[in-house]
C-alpha positions in Angstrom: -67.0 -25.7 -15.0 -68.4 -24.0 -11.8 -65.8 -23.8 -9.0 -66.4 -24.9 -5.4 -67.2 -22.1 -3.0 -64.0 -21.2 -1.2 -61.8 -22.7 -3.8 -58.5 -20.9 -4.2 -57.1 -20.6 -7.7 -54.0 -19.0 -9.3 -54.7 -16.7 -12.2 -52.1 -15.1 -14.5 -53.9 -11.8 -14.6 -54.3 -9.0 -12.0 -58.0 -9.1 -11.3 -60.4 -11.6 -10.0 -62.9 -13.1 -12.5 -66.6 -12.6 -11.8 -67.7 -14.6 -8.7 -64.1 -14.6 -7.3 -62.2 -12.2 -4.9 -58.5 -11.6 -4.6 -56.9 -13.3 -1.6 -56.0 -10.0 0.1 -57.5 -10.5 3.6 -60.7 -8.6 3.0 -63.2 -8.5 5.8 -66.7 -9.6 4.7 -70.0 -9.5 6.4 -71.3 -12.9 7.5 -74.9 -11.8 6.8 -74.1 -11.5 3.0 -71.8 -14.5 2.8 -73.3 -17.2 5.1 -72.3 -20.2 2.9 -68.7 -19.0 2.5 -68.5 -18.2 6.2 -69.7 -21.7 7.0 -66.6 -23.1 5.2 -64.0 -20.5 6.2 -65.1 -19.5 9.7 -62.6 -17.1 11.3 -59.5 -19.1 10.2 -58.3 -16.0 8.4 -59.6 -13.3 10.7 -62.8 -11.5 11.5 -64.8 -11.4 14.7 -67.0 -14.4 14.0 -70.1 -12.5 15.1 -70.6 -10.1 12.1 -67.5 -10.5 10.0 -65.0 -13.0 8.7 -61.9 -12.6 6.5 -60.7 -14.0 3.2 -57.1 -15.5 3.1 -54.4 -12.9 2.6 -51.7 -14.3 0.3 -50.0 -11.0 -0.5 -46.2 -11.6 -0.2 -46.9 -15.1 1.3 -46.2 -18.6 0.2 -49.2 -21.0 0.4 -48.3 -24.2 2.2 -50.5 -27.3 2.8 -51.7 -27.5 6.4 -50.7 -30.4 8.7 -47.4 -31.6 9.9 -44.8 -33.2 7.6 -42.1 -35.5 8.9 -39.7 -33.5 11.0 -41.6 -30.2 10.4 -43.6 -27.9 12.6 -47.4 -28.2 12.4 -49.2 -25.7 10.2 -52.9 -24.9 10.8 -55.3 -23.6 8.2 -54.9 -19.8 8.5 -51.7 -20.2 10.4 -48.8 -17.8 9.6 -45.1 -18.3 10.0 -41.7 -17.5 8.5 -39.9 -14.3 7.8 -38.8 -12.5 4.7 -35.6 -11.3 6.2 -33.5 -11.8 9.3 -30.8 -10.0 11.3 -27.8 -12.2 12.0 -26.7 -11.8 15.6 -24.0 -13.4 17.8 -26.7 -15.8 19.0 -26.9 -17.3 15.5 -23.2 -18.1 15.2 -21.5 -21.2 16.5 -19.2 -20.7 19.5 -15.8 -19.4 18.3 -13.0 -17.0 19.2 -10.6 -14.7 17.4 -7.6 -15.2 19.6 -4.2 -15.1 18.0 -0.5 -15.1 19.0 1.7 -12.2 18.0 5.5 -12.5 18.2 7.6 -9.4 17.5 11.2 -8.6 17.5 14.5 -8.8 15.8 15.4 -12.0 14.0 14.7 -13.7 10.7 12.0 -12.1 8.6 8.5 -13.3 9.3 6.8 -15.5 6.8 5.0 -13.4 4.2 6.7 -10.1 5.4 9.5 -10.2 2.8 13.2 -10.3 3.2 14.6 -8.1 6.1 11.1 -7.2 7.1 10.1 -7.7 10.7 6.9 -7.2 12.6 7.7 -4.2 14.8 6.4 -3.1 18.2 4.0 -0.2 17.4 5.3 3.2 18.1 4.1 6.6 16.8 4.5 7.1 13.1 5.7 3.5 12.3 3.9 1.1 10.1 3.4 -2.6 11.0 6.4 -3.6 8.8 9.9 -2.2 9.1 13.1 -2.9 7.2 15.4 -2.5 10.2 18.0 -5.3 9.8 18.1 -8.2 12.2 19.6 -7.4 15.6 18.9 -3.6 15.2 15.1 -3.7 15.8 13.1 -3.6 18.9 11.7 -6.7 20.6 8.8 -7.1 22.9 5.3 -8.3 23.2 2.1 -6.7 21.9 -1.6 -7.1 22.1 -3.5 -8.1 19.1 -7.1 -6.8 19.0 -9.8 -7.7 16.5 -12.7 -5.3 16.5 -16.3 -5.9 15.6 -17.4 -4.7 12.3 -20.5 -4.8 10.1 -23.6 -2.8 9.4 -26.1 -4.7 11.5 -28.6 -4.7 8.6 -31.2 -7.5 8.0 -30.8 -9.6 4.8 -33.4 -11.2 2.6 -33.8 -15.0 3.0 -36.6 -15.6 0.5 -36.1 -18.1 -2.3 -36.5 -16.8 -5.9 -40.1 -16.1 -6.4 -42.7 -15.0 -9.0 -45.6 -12.8 -8.1 -49.0 -14.1 -9.4 -52.6 -13.5 -8.5 -54.5 -15.8 -6.1 -58.3 -15.6 -6.0 -61.0 -17.3 -3.9 -64.4 -18.4 -5.3 -67.1 -16.4 -3.4 -69.8 -17.9 -5.7 -69.9 -21.5 -6.5 -71.0 -25.0 -5.6 -71.1 -25.8 -1.9 -68.6 -28.7 -1.5 -69.8 -31.9 0.0 -67.7 -33.9 2.5 -66.7 -37.5 1.7 
């Protein structure tokens, strides 16, 4: 069965059959491909005077053009999306990291263990001390929570399978309904 000119097809091998070209954004001369140019125009690139481009599906997901309910409009040849993102403060909901810190002599703090008290920081001491109640220091302290992270983008693509897309550069000229 002869394909329609401009028909895009998926093939399970890594080369285009005779009369087809890989969908890799190649720039073609209009003068040698007038029928195909009349169908594609410059939707995928080219200057429209002497050249036009084939679709480039390398690393891209093909999506039907138009506007689905609640979705952004997609034009033929339109590009969108990203393969990875960098999460920033602007992507997070408003929140804070405030806390209350009480220190001093008295009953052991929950989770600190028996006769363990959160001590005021002084040189050489650790956060927990075993000074018995009434013998320790008391006071207030500042709790600071520092920023951390590597600031590296992360992949947001769904699981995928690479496969070859080709476009018919020879075939029947499709008629409109």
